N, C-alpha and C positions, 0 to 999 in steps of 0.2 A: 347633530344632524341626525333627526328622526329617521329619514330615510335611510341612512347609512346602517343604523341600528337594527333596522328589519331585514337587511339582507344576511343570506345563510352565513355562518361563523366562516366556511371556507373563503368566501368573496370577499369578507371583510379583512381576513389576513393577507390574501393575495392583493388587495388595493393597497393595503397599508405596507407592504414590502415594497411595492412599486415605487411609493413616493420616496423623495430624496430623505436619506438617512443624516441626521445629525448627531446620532450619538457616538459613533466612532468614524475615524479615518477610513477604516475598511467600509464602512456601509456608504459614505460618500463617495468612495471610487466605485462601489459595485453600481451605484446608483448612476454615475458618470458614465459607465460603459453601457448602460440599460438606455440611457439618454442617446448616446452613440449609436446604437443599434438601431433606436425609433429614427434618429436622423437618416440614416443610412436607408431604410425601408420607404421613409418619406420621399427624399431624393431620387431613388430607383423607380418609384411609382410616377414620380413626376416627370422624369427623364423619359419614360415609356410612354405616358400620354401625351407628352409632347411631341415626341418623335413619331409616334403612329398619327397623331392629327395633322402634322406639317406633311408626310406623305401621302395621307388622304386628300388633303386640300391640293398638294401639288398635282395627284393625278385628275382631281376634278377640274382645276383650273386648265390644264394643259388638255383634257378632253373637250371641255367647253370651248376653248380658243381654236382647238382643231377641228371640231365639228362646226365653228362658224365659217371655214374655210371649204371643208370636204362635206361630201352629202353622207348621210347614212348608209345607202347603197348605192353601187355603181354597177351597171349592166353594159358590155362592151362584147365587140368581137374578140375572140383570143388571139386572130393574128393582127389586130391593131388597125384593120382596113374599116371603111366605111360599113356601118349596119346596113343590111340587105333590106329591110324595110323599116326604117325609125318610126314612122307614123304607126305602124300596126304594133311596134313594140311599145311605142309611148301608150297606146290604147290599152293593151293588155295590161301593162304596168299599173295603170290608173284603176283598173277594175278590183285591185286589191284594197280591201277596207282600212287597212293601216296605212296606205300610202296618202299623203296631203299633197304632195306636188312632185312633178317630175319634169325634167328638161334636158334637151339635148347638149352635148357637147364634144368638142374636138381637142384632144389632148396630146401634145407632142413635146420633145425635149429638144433645145436648140441653144444658138448662143446669140447674145446682144452685145454688140460693140459699139463704142463712141471713141473714136480716136485710136489710141494705144489700147484703151482699157477693153477688157473682153469677160463676160459673166456668162456661166452655164445658167439656163433659165428652164421653167417649166411654162410653155405657153398653153393656156387655156381658151378656147376659143367658145364664147357663150353666146346666148341669145339674150339681149337685154332685158326682154319682156318676160321669159320665163324663169329665169336665172333667180331672181329673188324669191321664188317658191321653193328654193331647194338649201339656199345656204343664207346665213344670217350676215353675211358681209355683203354680198350682193343686195339683200333687203336694206340695208345701211345706206348703201351707194345708189338706191334706185332713183332718187330725185335729186341727186348732185352729178355724180360723175359718169353712171351707166349710159344716159342720154347721148354722151359723146361717141359714144362706140356704135356709129351708124354705118351700115354695110357701104363698102367700097372708100371709106373715110382712112381705113389703116391708121387709126389711132389705137392706143396702148396704154392701158393702165399698170403701172409697175408697184411693186411693193416697195414702202418707203426706204428700208435697208438697202433694197437692190438698186433705187435710185441715188441712193447716197453713194454708193460704191461705183456708179458710173458717173456720178456728178452731173446729172441732169434733172431736170424740173420741168414743169409744163411748157409745152411748146417747143420744147427742143427735138431734133432728130436724133434717131438711133438706127442702126443697121441690125437686122433681123437675120441670121444664118439658119438657113433650113438643114435639116440633118442630112437629108439625101440630095446629091448633086444632079445636075445636068448634063448630058453628053454633048460636047463640042469638038470640032477639028482638034483642037488642042488638046483633048483628053475631057475627062470628069470635071467640073469646075463647080463648086459650091452654089448655091442659089442663094441670092441675096434680095433683100427687101428694105427699104428705107421706111421707117413708121414713124409716128409723131406721138411723143408723151402728152397724153391729154389729162393726164394727173397722178395721183400716189394715193394708197391706202394703208392704213396699218390695222392687221388683225389682231396684233399684240403676241402672234407666234412668229419667232424668230426665224423658224425654219422656212415659213411661206412669205414673210414679208422679205426676205433675202433671195429668195427664187423664183416668185411667181409673177407672171404678165398674163394680162386678160386682154384679149381680142375679141372683135363681133366675130360669130362663129361661120359667116360667109367670107370674111376677109381670111379665116384660118383656113377652111375650105380650097381657097385660091392659092394660099402661099404652099400649102402641103400637099394641094392636088390629091385631095381625096374627095370622091362624089357625094358626100353626105356626112351627117356626124357619126363619130367613131363612137360613141356611148349615149349612155342615159343616166342622168343623176337623179336619185330619188330621196325624197325626204319622208320620214315617219311620223305618227303621233306619238309613238314611243321609242325613242332611240335603242332602249334595252330589249326590245323586239326585234332588231335588226337580223340577228341570225336566224331566227325562225322564220322572219318574213322573206329573206334570203331563200332559205330553203324551200319556201312555197313558190315564189317565183321561179326558181330553176325547174320545178315542177310543171308550172303553167305557161311558161312563154313557150312562143313558136321560135323553132330555128335553132343552131348550134351557138350557144352564148355563154359568155363568163360573166358569173355573178360575184361581187364581193361586197360584204358588208363592212363598215368601219371596223370591228373587232377583228378580223382577218386581215384587212390592209395595215394595220398597225399592232399585228400580233407581237411580234418582237419586243416592241417597247412596252406593251402592257404585260407581257410576262414577266421582262425584268422588273417593273416596279411591283409587282406582286411577289417575286422572289425576294428582291431587297427588303420589303416589307416584312417578311416570314423572318428573314435571317436578323434583320434588328429588333423583333419580337423576343426571339430566342436568345439574343446576346444580352439585352436589357433585362431580361427576365432572370438571367444568370448573375446581375448584378444585385436584382431584389434577392435573389436566393442566397448571396453571400451576405448580403446585410441582415435577413432573416436568420442565418443560422449563426449569426453571432450572438443571438440569444442562447445559443447552448452554452458558450462560455460565460454568459451572465449568469444564467440560471444555476450551472455548475456551482459557480463561487458563492451564489446566494445560498445554495444547499448547503454548502461547507460552512458558511458562516452562520446559518440557522440550524447548525444540528442540535445544539442545546435545546432549542425551541421545539423542534420536531419531537425532540426524545420526551419531553414534558408534555407535549400535546397526546403524544401515544400514550404515556403512562395515565392520562387523563381520561381516555378512553377513546381518543380519536382513532379511525379505521386508516389503514393504508390506502383505500381510495379518498378518503379526507384530505389526506397529505396530499396526494396525487393532484387533487383539484385545486388546490391551494396554489401550487405553482403553475399548474395549466393556466390558472385567472392571470397570474403575474405575467406570464410570457405572451398569453392572447390580447392582453390590454396593452402591452407594448407594440405587438403587432397591429392593432386596431386602430390606437393612436397614430402610429407611424402612416398606415394605408390611408386614412382620414385626412391627414396633413399633406400627404403626397398627392391625393385627389383635388384638394383644395388650391394646392400650389399648381399642379399640371393646368388645371381647368384655368386658372387665371391667367396663365400665360399663354395658354393654347387660344384663348378667346381675345387676348390682346397682344398677340405676336405681331400684327399689322403696326401696332405703335412702338413696341419694345424694339424689334428688329431695325428699323430705319432710324431710331436714337441711338443705337449703338453704332451703326453706320456712320452716323454723322460723328459721334464722339471719336471713332478711332479712324475716320477718313477712309475707311475700307468700302468694298462692295461685296457681299458675300454671293450675290446672282448676278454675274455678268451675264445680259442676254445674249452676246454671241457664242458664250459656252454653254448656258443651260436654256431651256425652251422658255423661261419665263423670268422677270426681273425683279420680283418681290416675293416675299416669303407669305405663301398662303397658310391656312390652317383650317381643318374641318373635323372638330372633336364629333366622334360617333359613339353612341351608347354600346353599338356591338363591340367597340375594341376597350371600352372604358371600363364596363362591368367585367369581362374575363380578367383584366389588369388587376382589379382591386378583389377579387374571388382568388385568384393565383397567390396574391401576395398574403391573404389572410390564411389561404391553405398551408404555406409555406411558413409562416410565422406558428401556425398551429402545429406543424410536424416539427419544428424546432423545440418545441417545448416538452414533447412525450419523453424524451429519453432522461432529461435531468428530473422532470417530474417522477419519472419511474424510480430512478436512482433515489430520491428524497423519499419516497414511499416504503423503501426497503432498510432504511437507516434503522440500526439497532439500537434502541432505548439506553440499553446497558452501557454499550461501547460508547454513545455518545456522551454520559453524564459520568463516565469514569473521571475524566481529568478536569471536570467542571467544578 
């Protein structure tokens, strides 16, 4: 191999020491330990890439499904009452260049009852003409179910899981129990209204599919006795600009209004996901570190086994720095091969996890993500270079650090002591 012979002799010896030894049983054992270290680094890197990719995918998928139901920004009265001048507020909102859609709404918590079954729900009164401008869910239902929400019809659209819990379908009657009662001679009585199920929808997000009911905004105003919309829902060109646009609207809108963007409305959830991602990164990096520092024991045994070779090289004129380079090359090669193997394995799993997980679930007859516990029912994955590159660099750095002490020890071997008993 001419290319091998053209390398510096330090690198040639480092590569030769890394290969499986056949001359002695001890050499074979050292090479086995080296292979185990390489495997440990690879598995640690692969696990780190897969876990971070799944967490990225989970956050991206849940965010997408969440934003198909909720809007990027909501403007409403702090008291929960009707806006003083909703048309003026709508006009002022639409003047912002980042706003692509705005629609009024009425939002209230209520109870839905059918027979002995009762479920707490979020009732959202919407304008069927304007709502498709602000949510993907309404845009999907624009030509199918939204036309059923005519003023005065008191038709309602239920999330698929909510309808299943109540055991209702299209055309069935349910009783809506408003939170505020009405005063009668017998005392305060709950205000009831019978509504008709006009259809069901599925957003793919269990929290909303199990709690959300859609009414026409005029029907909602009559049921909850409000004088107009209680808020404005807004869609932006770029959802990542939501916080900045919310601050701009707070400075430009007239009246005393509360403005919340989607990141603030779901702040606890996003903070928890980011914290979990950081902790998993730290924990799995420690696994890579343990595997990398297995190289210490491997190189220490290699140095002990090659003491005579080191002494001969020193007597032939090799400098301590050359001896150090030989063993740094050996350890670094194990780290590089382990890291590359882990990258390939991790990316292979991360890009095919939508096939691998269903196969394992079918094989074991289990469900890893029950949708009534988790927000989604499939394993998502989103490999990102911003995660993969730091993982590879950290693995290589830890492997290099693990080689320094044994290599330093090798460079300080005394030739006379090493050859005394040879």
